[in-house]
C-alpha positions as a printed Julia matrix, in Angstrom:
187×3 Matrix{Float64}:
   0.06   0.03    0.01
   1.41   3.37   -0.98
   1.09   5.46    2.19
   3.55   8.24    1.47
   1.55  10.06   -1.28
  -0.87  12.56    0.31
  -4.42  12.01   -0.83
  -4.64  15.27   -2.76
  -1.48  14.22   -4.83
  -3.11  10.78   -5.63
  -6.31  12.49   -6.6
  -4.51  14.83   -9.0
  -2.59  11.83  -10.61
  -5.79   9.92  -11.02
  -7.91  12.69  -12.56
  -5.1   13.78  -14.87
  -4.9   10.06  -16.09
  -1.3    9.65  -14.97
  -2.27   6.58  -13.15
  -5.05   4.04  -13.96
  -7.9    3.17  -11.6
  -6.18   0.05  -10.41
  -3.51   2.23   -8.86
  -6.06   3.36   -6.38
  -6.22  -0.09   -4.83
  -2.44   0.27   -3.95
  -3.05   3.51   -1.88
  -4.48   4.21    1.42
  -7.72   5.56   -0.12
 -10.78   4.01    1.36
 -12.31   1.62   -1.1
 -15.76   3.29   -0.95
 -14.02   6.54   -2.08
 -11.81   4.85   -4.68
 -15.06   3.33   -6.2
 -16.82   6.68   -6.12
 -13.8    8.41   -7.86
 -14.03   5.66  -10.53
 -17.78   6.19  -11.1
 -17.26   9.95  -11.23
 -14.51   9.71  -13.86
 -16.66   7.31  -15.79
 -19.62   9.7   -15.65
 -17.26  12.49  -17.03
 -17.45  14.54  -13.92
 -14.85  17.5   -14.27
 -13.06  17.82  -11.02
 -12.17  21.4   -11.87
 -15.68  22.32  -13.09
 -18.34  24.14  -11.02
 -18.99  21.84   -8.12
 -22.62  21.64   -8.95
 -25.19  23.33  -11.33
 -28.6   24.05  -10.59
 -30.81  21.25  -11.73
 -33.63  21.9   -14.36
 -35.91  21.89  -11.53
 -34.78  25.0    -9.85
 -37.68  26.98  -10.86
 -39.89  24.35   -9.07
 -37.9   24.35   -5.95
 -40.8   25.84   -3.76
 -43.38  23.21   -5.04
 -40.65  20.48   -4.56
 -40.2   21.68   -0.89
 -43.92  21.79   -0.22
 -44.37  18.36   -1.56
 -41.38  16.72   -0.19
 -41.96  14.25    2.72
 -39.1   15.77    4.7
 -40.78  19.18    4.84
 -42.93  17.85    7.72
 -39.76  16.9     9.65
 -38.08  20.2     8.96
 -39.1   21.74   12.42
 -37.52  18.65   14.2
 -34.31  18.71   11.91
 -33.87  22.56   12.65
 -34.25  22.15   16.29
 -31.86  19.23   16.56
 -29.24  20.14   14.0
 -29.52  23.77   12.8
 -30.55  25.9    15.66
 -27.15  25.24   17.46
 -25.17  25.37   14.2
 -25.84  29.08   13.82
 -22.12  30.05   14.84
 -20.45  26.66   14.59
 -18.99  26.79   10.94
 -21.52  23.98   10.05
 -24.11  23.74    7.26
 -27.0   21.4     7.16
 -28.28  20.34    3.89
 -31.41  18.38    3.04
 -31.62  16.75   -0.35
 -34.25  15.05   -2.56
 -33.49  11.46   -3.59
 -32.29  12.65   -6.91
 -29.42  14.79   -5.1
 -31.19  18.24   -5.54
 -30.43  20.32   -2.38
 -33.96  21.47   -1.05
 -32.86  23.35    2.13
 -29.24  24.58    3.02
 -29.23  26.18    6.45
 -26.81  26.83    9.4
 -23.83  29.05   10.19
 -24.37  32.15    7.94
 -20.62  32.66    7.34
 -20.32  29.01    6.39
 -23.35  29.22    4.08
 -21.73  32.19    2.41
 -18.63  30.12    1.64
 -20.48  27.12    0.35
 -22.48  29.4    -1.97
 -19.26  29.73   -3.87
 -19.29  26.12   -4.84
 -23.09  26.27   -5.67
 -23.99  24.37   -2.48
 -27.31  26.13   -2.53
 -30.93  25.19   -2.7
 -31.92  23.91   -6.19
 -28.32  22.66   -7.12
 -27.82  19.07   -8.14
 -25.32  17.51   -5.86
 -25.78  13.96   -7.0
 -22.64  11.82   -7.44
 -23.33  11.65  -11.29
 -23.06  15.47  -11.51
 -20.43  16.37   -8.92
 -18.6   13.24   -8.15
 -17.68  12.02   -4.76
 -19.58  14.06   -2.05
 -21.35  13.14    1.21
 -24.91  13.62    0.2
 -24.57  12.42   -3.42
 -22.47   9.38   -2.49
 -24.81   8.53    0.45
 -27.71   8.59   -2.11
 -25.79   6.55   -4.64
 -24.7    3.89   -1.97
 -27.86   4.27    0.16
 -25.79   4.29    3.34
 -24.51   6.74    5.75
 -20.78   7.96    5.21
 -18.27  10.84    5.67
 -16.24  12.41    2.97
 -13.12  14.16    4.19
 -11.63  17.04    2.44
  -9.49  15.77   -0.43
 -11.65  12.61   -0.77
 -14.11  14.84   -2.71
 -13.91  14.46   -6.39
 -14.52  18.09   -7.18
 -11.63  20.37   -6.06
 -13.87  23.11   -5.17
 -15.35  20.92   -2.42
 -12.01  19.76   -0.95
 -11.67  22.24    1.78
 -14.84  20.73    3.35
 -15.61  17.61    5.2
 -19.18  16.32    5.09
 -21.28  13.6     6.62
 -24.52  12.41    5.21
 -27.18   9.79    5.76
 -30.01   8.65    3.46
 -33.43   8.99    4.61
 -36.26   6.49    3.89
 -39.95   6.76    3.89
 -40.99   5.03    7.16
 -44.1    3.26    5.46
 -42.69   2.21    2.05
 -38.91   2.14    2.76
 -38.19   4.07   -0.44
 -35.22   6.33   -0.46
 -36.54  10.11   -0.22
 -33.39  11.95    0.32
 -30.41  12.73    2.63
 -29.4   14.81    5.43
 -25.77  16.27    5.24
 -23.72  18.1     7.68
 -20.86  20.16    6.15
 -18.05  21.87    7.92
 -14.32  22.11    8.41
 -13.11  25.32    6.6
 -12.14  28.4     8.6
 -15.29  30.59    8.68
């Protein structure tokens, strides 16, 4: 296992095509992250492009929010996760099952910083669009996870660390979205 190369250097070598995907198996990269990088590259995600773009449904964001099953849980989510995050450097995002950010709330300074990478309501943060990131990869794998700084496929997201968990409809078991906590950059 190649432990001497920093994660960011391995990322740069991989996305530039200087090493093939099998090289990732010889590094200290977590297998889940290596697989996500492979999927991201295969989907044509640009690691230097805008971190996310607004999805085609941005104009319908208010309607999506009103109809989304997590809208009813928003007061509890705010009380448990957001209210105490107002000066913590943490942003809480709630996504739809397709990766569209529905709500992005928390520390106002952190929100100002994540806006620069288009981590805003209406943006598509699915793994197929942005590459490896906590909410998108949690949805792709249907499991909770953490993506730390340089594990992000998009370089714009690499200053941040994120933790996300998928949310399922309690009656049907269908995946309805994810809840993400993002922080780690100096605010």
